[in-house]
Structures are given as C-alpha cells and as structure tokens.
C-alpha positions as CSV (number, residue, x, y, z in Angstrom):
1,M,46.9,49.3,-15.3
2,T,46.7,46.6,-12.5
3,K,43.5,46.6,-10.6
4,F,42.2,44.3,-7.6
5,K,39.3,43.7,-5.3
6,L,39.3,42.7,-1.8
7,F,37.2,40.5,-0.3
8,I,37.3,39.7,3.8
9,E,35.3,36.4,5.6
10,T,35.8,35.4,8.8
11,T,38.8,33.7,8.7
12,C,40.3,34.6,5.1
13,L,40.9,37.2,2.4
14,V,40.3,36.6,-1.0
15,L,42.3,38.8,-3.5
16,F,41.7,39.5,-7.0
17,L,43.8,40.7,-9.5
18,F,43.3,42.7,-13.1
19,V,46.6,42.9,-15.0
20,G,45.3,44.2,-18.3
21,N,43.0,42.0,-19.6
22,L,44.6,38.9,-17.5
23,F,42.6,37.7,-14.5
24,A,43.9,36.4,-11.2
25,Q,42.4,35.1,-8.1
26,T,44.6,34.5,-4.6
27,T,43.3,33.7,-1.1
28,I,45.1,34.5,2.0
29,T,43.7,32.6,5.1
30,L,43.9,35.1,8.4
31,P,43.8,34.2,11.9
32,A,41.0,33.7,13.9
33,A,40.7,36.5,16.9
34,C,41.6,34.0,19.0
35,S,41.8,30.6,17.2
36,D,43.9,28.4,19.8
37,C,41.2,30.2,23.3
38,K,40.4,27.5,25.7
39,S,36.6,27.1,27.1
40,S,38.0,26.0,30.3
41,S,40.0,29.4,30.9
42,N,38.5,31.7,28.0
43,G,42.4,32.0,27.1
44,T,45.3,30.2,26.2
45,A,45.6,28.1,29.1
46,V,43.9,25.0,29.8
47,V,42.1,24.0,33.1
48,N,40.7,20.6,34.3
49,S,39.2,21.9,37.3
50,Y,38.5,24.4,39.5
51,G,37.8,24.5,43.2
52,N,39.0,25.1,46.6
53,S,42.9,25.0,47.5
54,T,43.5,21.3,46.9
55,C,42.6,21.9,43.4
56,T,40.0,18.5,43.7
57,A,37.6,18.3,41.1
58,G,34.0,18.9,42.5
59,T,35.0,20.9,45.5
60,S,34.2,24.7,45.7
61,G,35.8,28.4,45.8
62,T,34.9,31.0,48.7
63,L,33.1,34.2,48.2
64,N,34.7,36.8,50.5
65,G,33.3,39.7,52.3
66,P,30.0,40.6,53.6
67,Y,26.7,40.8,51.5
68,T,24.1,42.3,52.5
69,V,20.6,43.2,51.0
70,G,20.7,46.9,49.1
71,Q,24.4,47.3,50.4
72,P,26.7,47.9,46.9
73,V,29.5,45.1,47.1
74,T,33.1,46.9,47.8
75,T,36.7,45.7,47.0
76,A,36.1,43.5,50.5
77,N,33.8,41.2,48.2
78,T,35.8,39.1,46.0
79,M,35.7,34.9,44.6
80,T,38.6,33.0,45.2
81,L,39.2,30.0,43.4
82,Y,41.8,27.1,42.9
83,A,42.6,26.0,39.1
84,N,44.2,22.9,38.0
85,V,46.4,24.2,35.2
86,V,47.6,22.2,32.8
87,T,48.7,24.5,30.1
88,A,50.3,27.7,31.0
89,G,48.4,30.9,29.4
90,S,45.9,33.4,29.5
91,W,42.3,33.3,31.4
92,S,39.2,35.4,31.4
93,I,36.4,34.2,33.6
94,S,33.1,35.5,34.7
95,T,30.5,34.6,36.5
96,T,26.8,34.8,35.6
97,A,24.9,37.3,37.5
98,N,22.6,36.0,40.8
99,N,21.0,37.7,43.0
100,G,22.3,41.4,41.6
101,V,26.3,40.2,41.6
102,T,28.8,39.0,39.2
103,F,32.2,38.2,39.5
104,S,35.0,38.9,37.1
105,G,38.7,38.8,36.3
106,S,41.7,38.1,34.0
107,G,45.3,37.2,34.1
108,T,47.9,34.5,33.0
109,F,49.1,31.4,34.5
110,A,52.7,31.4,34.5
111,T,53.0,28.2,35.6
112,T,50.8,24.8,35.9
113,G,49.6,23.2,38.8
114,C,47.2,24.4,41.4
115,Q,46.8,28.2,40.9
116,Q,45.1,30.6,42.8
117,I,42.8,32.9,40.9
118,T,40.6,36.2,42.1
119,L,37.5,37.2,40.8
120,T,36.1,41.2,42.0
121,A,32.7,41.3,42.8
122,S,30.4,44.3,41.3
123,G,26.5,45.0,42.0
124,T,24.5,44.8,45.1
125,P,22.5,42.1,46.4
126,T,18.7,42.0,46.2
127,L,17.2,39.5,48.4
128,P,18.4,37.9,51.6
129,G,19.1,33.9,51.5
130,P,21.8,32.1,48.9
131,L,24.4,34.0,46.6
132,I,25.6,31.3,44.4
133,A,28.5,32.2,41.6
134,V,29.1,30.0,38.6
135,T,31.8,30.5,36.1
136,N,31.5,30.8,32.3
137,T,34.0,28.1,32.1
138,S,34.1,24.6,31.5
139,P,34.7,22.9,33.4
140,Q,32.8,25.4,35.6
141,G,33.8,26.7,39.1
142,S,31.6,27.6,41.7
143,A,31.2,29.7,45.2
144,A,28.3,30.1,47.4
145,T,27.4,32.3,50.6
146,T,24.4,33.9,52.3
147,V,23.2,37.6,51.6
148,Q,22.4,38.9,54.8
149,P,19.3,40.9,55.4
150,S,19.7,44.8,55.6
151,T,19.7,45.9,59.1
152,N,17.7,48.8,60.2
153,P,19.4,51.8,62.4
154,S,16.4,51.6,64.9
155,T,17.8,48.0,65.9
156,N,21.0,46.8,64.1
157,G,19.0,44.1,62.9
158,T,16.1,43.5,60.6
159,A,13.7,44.0,63.3
160,I,11.9,48.4,62.9
161,V,11.1,49.9,66.3
162,T,9.7,53.3,66.3
163,N,10.6,54.4,70.2
164,Y,12.4,52.7,73.0
165,G,11.1,53.6,77.0
166,N,9.3,51.8,79.6
167,S,6.6,49.2,80.1
168,T,4.0,51.7,78.6
169,C,6.1,52.5,75.5
170,A,5.3,56.1,76.0
171,N,7.8,58.3,74.3
172,P,9.5,59.5,75.6
173,S,10.4,57.4,78.2
174,T,13.3,55.9,79.9
175,G,14.0,52.4,80.8
176,T,15.6,51.3,83.9
177,I,18.9,50.0,85.0
178,N,19.0,47.2,87.6
179,G,21.8,46.2,90.2
180,T,24.4,48.8,91.8
181,M,27.4,49.8,90.3
182,T,30.3,50.9,92.4
183,A,33.6,53.2,91.2
184,G,36.2,51.1,90.7
185,V,34.6,47.9,91.3
186,P,33.8,45.7,88.4
187,V,30.2,45.2,87.8
188,S,28.3,41.9,88.2
189,G,24.5,41.0,87.6
190,V,23.7,44.6,86.5
191,T,21.2,44.8,83.7
192,M,19.7,47.7,81.7
193,S,15.9,46.8,81.0
194,L,14.1,48.6,77.8
195,Y,10.8,48.4,76.4
196,A,10.9,48.6,72.4
197,N,7.6,49.5,70.4
198,V,8.1,47.2,67.5
199,T,6.6,47.6,63.9
200,T,8.2,45.2,62.2
201,A,9.3,41.8,63.8
202,G,13.0,40.7,63.6
203,S,16.3,40.9,65.0
204,W,17.8,43.6,67.1
205,S,21.6,43.9,68.3
206,L,22.1,46.9,70.9
207,S,25.2,48.3,72.9
208,A,25.2,51.6,75.4
209,T,28.7,53.1,77.0
210,Q,29.0,55.2,79.4
211,N,31.5,56.0,82.2
212,G,33.5,52.5,81.8
213,V,30.6,50.3,81.5
214,T,29.0,49.1,78.5
215,F,25.4,47.2,78.4
216,T,25.0,44.7,75.4
217,G,22.5,42.7,74.0
218,S,20.9,40.6,71.1
219,G,18.2,38.4,70.2
220,T,14.7,38.5,67.6
221,F,11.3,40.1,68.5
222,N,9.0,37.6,67.2
223,A,6.0,39.6,67.6
224,T,5.1,43.6,67.1
225,G,4.0,45.8,69.8
226,C,5.7,46.9,73.2
227,Q,8.4,44.2,74.0
228,L,10.8,43.7,76.7
229,I,14.6,43.7,75.8
230,N,17.3,43.1,78.5
231,L,21.2,44.4,77.9
232,N,23.8,42.8,80.2
233,A,26.4,45.2,81.6
234,S,30.1,44.5,81.6
235,G,33.3,46.7,82.8
236,T,34.0,48.8,85.7
237,P,32.8,52.4,86.6
238,T,35.4,55.1,86.9
239,T,33.3,57.9,88.6
240,T,30.7,58.3,90.6
241,G,27.6,60.4,90.2
242,P,24.5,60.0,87.8
243,F,24.8,59.1,84.6
244,T,22.9,58.2,81.4
245,W,23.3,55.3,79.3
246,S,22.1,55.6,75.0
247,T,21.8,52.8,72.8
248,N,23.9,52.7,69.4
249,S,20.5,53.1,67.5
250,N,18.3,55.5,66.1
251,P,15.9,56.4,67.7
252,V,18.1,55.5,71.1
253,G,16.8,53.7,74.1
254,S,18.0,55.1,77.0
255,A,18.2,54.5,80.7
256,P,19.3,56.5,83.8
257,S,21.8,55.0,86.9
258,T,24.0,56.9,89.7
259,V,27.3,55.2,90.2
260,V,27.8,55.2,93.9
261,A,31.2,55.2,96.3
262,A,32.6,52.4,97.0
263,F,31.7,51.0,100.4
264,N,33.0,52.2,103.4
265,P,32.2,50.2,106.4
266,A,34.1,53.0,108.8
267,Q,30.8,55.5,108.6
268,F,29.3,52.6,110.3
269,A,29.2,51.8,113.9
270,R,29.9,48.2,115.2
271,A,26.4,46.8,116.6
272,A,26.5,45.4,120.0
273,V,23.6,43.0,119.4
274,G,22.7,40.9,116.3
275,S,24.7,38.1,114.9
276,L,26.2,37.3,111.4
277,S,27.1,33.9,110.5
278,G,28.3,31.8,107.1
279,K,31.2,29.9,106.0
280,T,34.8,31.9,106.8
281,C,37.5,29.5,105.5
282,F,38.3,28.0,102.7
283,D,41.2,25.4,102.1
284,I,41.2,24.5,97.9
285,A,43.4,21.8,99.0
286,R,45.5,21.5,95.9
287,S,49.3,21.9,97.2
288,N,51.5,22.8,100.0
289,D,51.7,19.3,101.3
290,N,53.4,19.8,104.7
291,S,53.7,20.7,108.2
292,L,53.1,24.1,107.4
293,C,49.5,23.5,106.0
294,G,48.8,20.2,106.7
295,S,48.6,17.0,104.9
296,L,46.7,17.1,101.6
297,S,45.2,13.5,102.6
298,A,43.7,15.2,105.5
299,R,42.9,18.4,103.9
300,N,40.9,16.7,101.0
301,V,38.0,15.4,103.5
302,N,37.0,19.5,103.6
303,K,38.6,20.6,100.4
304,S,36.7,23.8,98.7
305,D,36.2,23.2,95.2
306,F,35.2,26.3,93.8
307,T,34.0,24.8,90.4
308,L,31.1,23.7,92.2
309,S,27.9,25.6,93.1
310,S,28.1,24.3,96.2
311,V,31.3,25.9,97.0
312,N,30.8,29.2,95.1
313,T,28.1,30.0,96.2
314,Q,27.2,30.8,100.3
315,T,24.7,31.5,102.2
316,Y,25.4,33.9,105.3
317,T,22.4,34.3,107.6
318,F,22.0,38.2,110.2
319,T,20.4,37.1,113.3
320,P,18.7,40.4,114.7
321,S,18.5,41.2,118.6
322,G,15.4,42.6,118.9
323,T,13.7,44.8,116.2
324,V,15.9,46.2,113.6
325,S,14.9,47.5,110.3
326,N,16.8,48.3,106.4
327,V,19.0,45.3,106.5
328,R,21.2,45.2,103.6
329,F,24.6,43.4,102.7
330,Q,28.0,44.5,101.4
331,Y,31.3,43.1,100.2
332,V,34.6,44.5,100.5
333,N,37.7,42.2,98.6
334,T,40.7,43.0,100.4
335,N,43.1,40.7,99.0
336,G,42.2,39.6,95.8
337,Q,39.0,39.0,93.4
338,V,37.5,36.7,95.9
339,I,33.7,37.7,95.8
340,T,32.1,38.6,92.5
341,G,28.7,39.1,94.2
342,I,26.5,39.8,97.2
343,S,22.4,39.9,97.3
344,G,19.8,39.6,99.9
345,G,18.6,42.0,102.5
346,N,15.2,43.2,103.7
347,A,14.1,46.9,103.4
348,G,11.2,47.0,105.5
349,S,10.6,48.0,109.1
350,N,10.1,45.7,112.3
351,I,12.2,42.9,111.2
352,T,12.9,40.6,114.1
353,M,13.5,37.4,111.8
354,A,16.7,35.9,110.2
355,V,18.0,37.8,106.9
356,T,20.1,36.1,104.4
357,A,22.1,36.8,101.7
358,I,23.6,34.9,99.0
359,V,27.5,35.6,98.3
360,S,28.9,34.6,94.7
361,Y,32.5,33.5,94.8
362,N,34.6,33.9,91.8
363,N,34.7,30.2,90.3
364,N,38.5,30.8,89.2
365,L,39.6,30.8,93.2
366,N,41.1,27.5,92.6
367,T,43.9,29.0,90.2
368,L,44.1,32.4,91.9
369,A,44.8,30.8,95.6
370,F,46.8,27.8,94.3
371,G,49.7,27.6,96.7
372,L,48.9,30.7,99.1
373,T,49.3,30.0,103.0
374,N,47.8,30.8,106.3
375,S,50.2,34.1,106.0
376,N,49.2,35.5,102.5
377,P,45.2,34.5,101.7
378,L,42.6,35.9,99.7
379,T,40.6,37.9,101.7
380,A,37.4,39.3,101.5
381,D,34.8,41.3,104.5
382,I,30.8,40.3,104.4
383,Y,28.9,43.1,106.3
384,V,25.0,43.2,107.2
385,I,24.0,46.8,107.4
386,F,20.8,47.5,109.7
387,N,19.4,50.2,111.4
388,D,18.7,49.5,115.5
389,G,16.1,52.2,116.0
390,T,18.7,54.9,116.9
391,S,21.2,54.8,113.8
392,D,22.9,52.3,111.0
393,K,25.1,49.7,112.5
394,I,27.6,47.0,110.8
395,L,28.4,43.5,111.4
396,K,31.7,41.7,109.7
397,L,32.6,38.5,109.0
398,T,35.9,37.9,106.8
399,A,36.3,35.3,104.3
400,N,39.8,33.8,103.7
401,V,40.6,31.3,100.8
402,K,43.8,29.9,101.0
403,D,45.4,26.4,99.6
404,C,46.1,25.3,103.9
405,L,44.2,24.1,106.5
406,C,41.7,25.9,108.0
407,C,41.5,25.8,111.8
408,G,38.3,26.4,113.7
409,A,35.5,25.5,115.4
410,Y,31.9,25.6,115.6
411,V,30.8,28.7,118.3
412,S,27.1,27.9,117.7
413,A,25.2,25.1,115.9
414,T,25.7,26.7,112.5
415,Q,28.4,28.8,112.8
416,F,32.3,27.9,112.4
417,K,34.6,30.4,113.5
418,E,38.2,30.5,112.1
419,F,41.0,30.4,114.8
420,L,44.8,30.5,114.3
421,C,46.4,27.1,113.9
422,H,48.7,27.4,116.5
423,N,49.5,29.1,120.2
424,L,51.0,32.5,120.0
425,G,54.8,31.8,120.4
426,A,54.7,28.3,119.1
427,N,56.4,27.2,116.3
428,T,54.2,27.8,112.8
429,S,56.4,25.4,110.8
430,L,55.1,22.5,113.1
431,D,52.0,20.3,112.1
432,P,49.3,21.8,114.3
433,N,47.1,18.4,114.8
434,I,50.6,16.5,115.7
435,G,51.3,16.9,119.1
436,N,55.0,18.4,119.7
437,V,56.5,20.5,122.7
438,G,57.3,23.0,119.6
439,L,53.7,23.7,119.6
440,N,53.1,24.7,123.3
441,G,53.8,28.4,122.7
442,A,54.5,31.3,124.8
443,Y,52.8,32.5,128.2
444,V,51.3,35.9,129.2
445,Q,49.6,37.7,132.3
446,W,45.8,38.3,131.5
447,G,45.1,41.8,129.4
448,K,48.8,42.3,128.7
449,R,50.0,43.1,125.4
450,G,53.5,40.9,125.6
451,P,56.4,41.6,123.5
452,N,55.3,43.7,120.6
453,T,58.4,44.5,117.8
454,T,56.8,43.9,114.4
455,G,53.5,44.2,115.4
456,D,52.4,40.7,114.8
457,S,52.8,38.7,117.9
458,R,53.3,34.9,115.9
459,V,56.7,36.3,114.8
460,D,57.4,38.6,118.2
461,W,56.4,35.6,120.6
462,Q,58.5,33.3,118.9
463,T,62.0,35.3,119.4
464,A,61.2,37.2,122.3
465,S,63.0,36.3,125.9
466,N,61.4,36.1,129.3
467,D,60.0,39.8,130.5
468,G,58.9,40.0,133.9
469,A,57.5,43.7,133.5
470,L,55.8,42.1,130.4
471,G,54.2,39.6,132.1
472,F,55.7,37.3,129.3
473,V,57.3,33.5,129.8
474,A,59.1,32.5,126.6
475,A,58.1,29.4,124.9
476,P,59.8,26.0,126.8
477,T,61.6,23.4,124.5
478,V,62.7,19.9,125.5
479,S,65.9,21.0,126.1
480,N,65.0,24.2,128.2
481,P,61.6,23.9,130.3
482,N,62.3,27.5,130.7
483,T,61.4,27.5,134.5
484,A,63.7,29.8,136.2
485,L,62.4,32.6,138.3
486,I,61.9,36.1,136.4
487,A,62.9,38.7,137.5
488,G,60.7,41.6,138.1
489,W,57.2,39.5,137.5
490,N,54.5,42.0,137.4
491,S,51.8,41.8,140.0
492,T,49.3,44.3,138.9
493,N,45.9,43.3,137.9
494,P,45.0,45.3,134.6
495,S,41.3,46.7,134.2
496,A,38.3,44.7,133.5
497,N,38.1,45.8,129.4
498,A,42.0,45.5,129.5
499,W,41.1,43.1,126.2
500,N,37.7,43.5,125.6
501,S,35.7,47.4,125.2
502,G,32.6,46.0,124.1
503,T,30.3,43.2,125.5
504,E,30.6,39.7,125.8
505,T,28.3,38.8,122.6
506,A,29.7,41.5,121.0
507,P,33.4,42.0,121.8
508,I,35.5,45.0,120.4
509,K,39.4,44.6,120.4
510,T,41.9,46.9,122.3
511,S,45.0,47.8,121.6
512,N,46.2,45.7,124.3
513,D,44.8,42.5,122.9
514,P,48.1,40.6,122.0
515,C,46.8,39.2,118.8
516,P,47.7,40.0,115.4
517,A,45.7,42.1,112.7
518,G,42.0,40.1,112.1
519,Y,42.4,38.2,114.9
520,R,41.5,38.7,119.1
521,V,41.6,37.1,122.5
522,P,38.4,34.6,122.4
523,T,35.6,35.5,125.0
524,L,34.7,32.9,127.5
525,A,31.5,32.5,125.8
526,E,33.1,31.4,122.7
527,W,35.3,29.0,124.8
528,T,32.1,27.9,126.1
529,A,30.4,27.3,123.0
530,V,33.3,25.5,121.8
531,K,32.8,23.4,124.5
532,I,28.9,22.8,123.7
533,H,29.3,22.6,119.9
534,N,31.9,20.5,119.4
535,T,33.3,16.5,119.7
536,P,36.4,16.6,121.8
537,I,39.1,14.4,120.9
538,T,42.1,13.4,123.5
539,I,45.5,12.4,122.1
540,G,49.1,11.9,123.2
541,T,50.7,10.1,126.3
542,W,49.4,12.7,128.9
543,S,52.3,12.2,130.9
544,T,53.1,13.2,134.6
545,S,57.1,11.9,134.2
546,T,59.5,14.5,134.3
547,T,61.0,12.7,131.2
548,A,57.9,13.4,128.9
549,I,57.7,14.1,125.2
550,Y,55.1,16.5,125.6
551,N,52.5,15.3,122.6
552,S,49.5,15.7,124.3
553,M,46.4,18.0,123.1
554,K,43.0,18.2,123.0
555,Q,41.2,18.6,120.1
556,F,37.8,19.8,118.3
557,G,35.8,19.0,115.6
558,P,32.3,18.2,113.8
559,N,32.9,14.8,114.7
560,S,35.3,12.0,116.3
561,S,37.7,11.6,113.2
562,T,37.7,15.3,112.1
563,P,39.8,17.5,114.3
564,T,39.5,21.1,113.0
565,L,41.1,22.9,116.2
566,S,43.8,21.4,118.1
567,L,45.1,22.7,121.5
568,P,48.8,21.5,123.1
569,A,48.4,20.9,127.0
570,A,50.7,23.7,127.7
571,G,49.8,24.1,131.4
572,Y,50.0,27.4,133.0
573,R,52.7,29.5,134.9
574,S,52.5,30.5,138.5
575,Q,51.5,34.2,139.6
576,D,54.3,34.4,142.4
577,D,57.2,34.6,139.7
578,G,56.3,33.2,136.8
579,R,58.2,30.4,137.6
580,A,56.7,27.4,138.4
581,L,55.5,25.5,135.0
582,L,52.0,23.6,136.3
583,Y,50.1,20.6,134.7
584,F,52.5,20.5,131.4
585,D,51.8,18.3,129.3
586,Q,48.9,17.1,131.6
587,G,46.3,20.0,131.0
588,G,45.6,23.5,129.2
589,Q,44.5,26.4,130.6
590,Y,43.7,28.9,127.6
591,L,42.8,32.5,128.2
592,S,39.6,34.6,127.5
593,S,39.3,38.0,127.3
594,T,36.8,38.0,130.0
595,L,36.6,38.4,133.8
596,V,34.4,36.3,136.3
597,A,33.7,36.1,139.9
598,G,35.4,33.0,141.4
599,N,34.2,30.9,144.2
600,Q,36.8,32.0,146.2
601,T,36.3,34.4,149.5
602,G,36.8,38.2,148.6
603,S,35.6,40.6,145.6
604,D,37.9,39.9,143.0
605,Y,37.3,38.9,139.5
606,Y,39.1,35.8,138.1
607,V,40.5,35.1,134.5
608,G,37.8,33.1,132.4
609,L,39.5,30.2,131.1
610,L,38.9,27.2,128.7
611,G,40.5,24.3,130.9
612,F,41.0,20.6,129.8
613,S,42.3,17.4,131.5
614,K,43.0,14.2,129.4
615,I,39.2,13.4,130.9
616,T,37.4,16.5,131.2
617,V,36.9,19.6,129.3
618,D,35.8,23.2,131.1
619,T,35.1,26.5,131.0
620,S,34.9,29.0,134.1
621,P,33.4,29.7,136.6
622,D,33.6,25.7,137.2
623,A,34.4,25.2,140.8
624,Y,38.0,24.4,139.8
625,L,38.7,26.4,136.8
626,Y,39.7,30.0,138.0
627,G,43.0,31.7,137.4
628,Y,44.6,34.9,139.1
629,R,45.5,37.8,136.4
630,T,49.2,37.8,137.3
631,Q,49.5,34.3,136.2
632,A,50.5,33.3,132.9
633,Y,48.7,31.3,130.3
634,T,48.7,30.2,126.5
635,V,46.9,32.4,124.0
636,R,44.7,30.9,121.2
637,C,43.4,33.8,118.8
638,I,39.6,33.7,117.1
639,A,39.3,35.6,114.1
640,E,37.9,39.4,115.0
641,Y,34.5,39.0,112.9
C-alpha cells in the first residue's frame, strides 16, 4: 500500500512517499503568485517614468474634473498619466488616499514608448485646498489640483445669506433696477441693486433672467451684515410692461422694473423756442481718398477716432428760452448702432439755465462706418424733451457717422451745423473744396420746389432741363452757359411762408422746400451766423473775362487754413426771363427761407440772401443785397435739425 503526505510552502511543494517500508521525499517548486511582477507598474510591464504627455521624468500628470468639498466624485473625475514603457505587459496602479479621494486603474501596455493611462477617482473631497495624488509605484507618478469650497444655494458661493431686499435688509423686501429698459433696444448701463443679509462671509455668484434681459454679478462678501451688491444687465427686452427679475438662489433676491415702449418723437410738438447743440458730423477718415469724399490728407486734420474717449463721449447742450421744466434726453438709432447710451437732464421746474446730456457713441464705429459716404452714413437722432409751461415739446439733432468729408459751419460760437457739401444740381462727384464749374449747380426761384422726379433734388436737379413754370434753370457748363431765354418764366410771388412754416429761430420745413430729406433751406439768421462765426477764405481767379475758368469760391471754416463749407461764386439769374446769368465767377448769392423788407420804395418783400464777392461777405438787408422772388439763385441746404 502506498501512502503520501503533502506539505505546501510559499514557493514549493514537498511530497513524502511511503511504499511499503520504503521512504522517499520529492520537492516540487511552484511559481510565485506573480513571480515577475514589477514595482514600476505592479504588473508585468516595466516603466521607467510617469509624467505629462512628453513622458519627461519629473513632470506631472493631470487630475480632471471639478472637485468640491462634500460632493462625491463622478466619472468625470480621473487622473491622466503618461508612462514611459520599456517592457510591454500588464499594469495595476492606485494612489494613496488624499483629501478623501483615491484613484485606481489597470490594463495592459501592448507596446513600449510613451503610453497614456487613466485612473478613475473614488471618494468625496473633505477639505478645500490641494488634492495630491501619488501612485503606489516606483518610480511614482503624481498629479495635483485644488478642491473648491462647497457652494451654498443662498449665494452659489461660499457665503451664506438669509435674505435679499432693500437697504434695510427687511424680509420681505425687494431691490431696485437702475436705468431705463426699452423694448427692442439693447440695454446699456442698467443695473440691479440688492442688499444681502450676510451671515457667513465668502464668495457669491448670482444671475436673474426675464424678458430677454439677464442680470449677472459675482464677488466676495468680506463681512457679515447688510451688504450691497450690483448685477449688470445684458440683452434686449422683448416686450413692454412690468416685470420682476429673481436671482438663481435660495432664498431669491428680486427687483421689479417696467420695460417702456420705444421712444416715439412724433407724440411731441416741435419747440418754437430754445436750442439743442453739439457735434453732429463725424468723418472717420479711413478710406474714400477721392474727389467725392475729399483727400485723406486733408480730412485727417478733423478725423473722428471712436476708440478715443474724446470722440466716443460727446456733450450736447439744451439752452432754454424762458422757463421750462422736466428736461430729459432720448436717442433713436435710425441707421446702424451709432449711440449706445445717453444720460443727463433735469427733472425740476423753473429751469432757465442750460442742461447737458452725455452721449456715448459705439466705440466700434471706425469699423462699422468704414467706406460709407455722404449718401449712406450711419445716423442717430438726439432729442431733448421739455415742458414749456403748456405741454411737452421737443428739439432734435441728427448725428451722422461716415468715411467722408463733413461739410458745415458754425452757426453760433459753439454749435457746428452740417450743410450739404454741394449746391443743388452740382456734380456731387467733384471735390467740393476745389473750384470747378461743375460745382455751381442749378438755380431756382425763391419759394419754388423745382424739379421733383425721385424726391431727391440732388439727383433730380443734375439731370433736369430749364423749366419756366417751375422757376428752374439748369446748371451751366463751360461749353453751355445756358443763357438762352426760358419760355413761360414764372412771375408769381410765392407766399411768405413758402419754405418755412415756423419762425426764424425755429424753422419748420415745408413741402415746397427743395432740399432732400433731412435738410432744408437755411434761414437768413443762419446765414448771418455763418458770416459772423466763421473765417472767410477766398480762392480762385474771380475773373470778369468771357473766357473765365469758373473756379472762384468763398470758403468758411474755424480758421483760414481749414475750410469746412465751400460756396462757388455761381452768380444768379435775371427775374425777367431767367436768361441773364449775372456775376458768374464774380460773386455768389445763396437763398435763405426768409423774406426781408427791402430798401426800395414800395411794400414788397425781398429775398434774404447770403452774398459775397471776392472782397466782401454780406447778408440781407445790406443796402445792396436784396433780390426779387422771381429771380433764380443757387441753393445750399443745411441739416434740418
């Protein structure tokens, strides 16, 4: 009979055999559980370093995902290491627990070289601050990140607030919304003010969304108690009416406000008194170096750079006539996003002094207005509304931004007023500051509309023929001075308000006014102001020869080297039949919308004119400067407001 005994040791098996009376011992060596496991991988692979994607020794891996105190980790929380593998094989790696979190993973390196491995996190961070993961290998791999403090639902930060409200922190109470929100208009400068009753200092991050507008803000409460916070608005209100904005916190903070309808200037009557002044024409001088818009070298002197605060922030002044009340300002962008905000006003009564508004222009207008000319500028209307003791009245300025020459002149010591750069009927492709017969333009009788085919006299008057019934004479040229008799010349005197149904200080354009939309015939007071508040500049030959080259003009500007308004010496046409062209290239007489009493005998009223020769500049009723309504003169239009 055979017997055996078995003894198992860690690495070998010992077998004792008994056959009859005979004894034999046999030892069988067993493989270890992992006889070739390597400490560099805890598997069969051999790794000589762990680190970043370059596998450079001494670098660190990455801990991915957010880590917040008290929030268990998720599948997004991992550790990424790159192993420099010298022998392919298995690996099994974990990290020592740190700040409540461990990472572990296993797998196989199929090839050698720089190989990525990912360990999965488990646990829950316990403290804010560093989380450092170090592998149980030799060499070690490591990675670190920061555990964020737990957020409190009352602030979405580390602070704790018991309630939000007004400046007393009364519960319940509401905050306030500062600024005006207008339906369809992007908000600007609007804020929500809330007071928080803070019981634990720390960080906060709040938002509130309603009706297309979101208020957001974040910061830190450095102390407890009733603390003020401000949230800034963005977006565009979609509808009008009352709304309440509530924060994304528990408890919530809320503030009410009413979204108003877009400003409608048509609801106000135009004021007959007072004035609104400020800069209205801006040339960015970036392109259009041509005769239509003027040379860049000349335009650069008065260039408007909207990246500069001196340009993108402008002051406008309302000067009342008499006593007014409740002065406020509004704006409407009529073509493009020109203005971003307006502030100022005086809600009081018995106002007799000037009231100012600060207008903020879009600081990206250098880009938005690039290449635009006088025919397609970006525009915005600026309004002042006030009560004159009987009802609310309104005054308006129109600001335009373009990449083209600004023409105009001062009509007071401080107010620059825009004019068209060319006479009606002139060739608008010509440089308005360089004398040329093509700049003289057409002629029309006082009070007449003239040709009206498209509604834009700048176009219609360039192509129209002589028309006696309309009191219109086409522009002369070098080859055709257009001096022939004009059949059916109109001899009827229009009424005194044919071009102005308002007053001299508050003119109102009529349907008979020949100027294009946005412009009108200047009043005599405005022409007089041009003469007083600008420096005259004389250029050209001022020839009396029949072979004159027709390059004479009188220019006006802030000084003798900066012309901003150039008026050709175009003369005028006879009242008898419109035939005689008088003082061509020797003088200019420009129509106003005003009639004046002449120095002649009789009760007839004469046309108010701006007139000039090579030596002088005058306005009616100068002893020698008057004209009949049936004579035809040139027209230079001024901005309507």
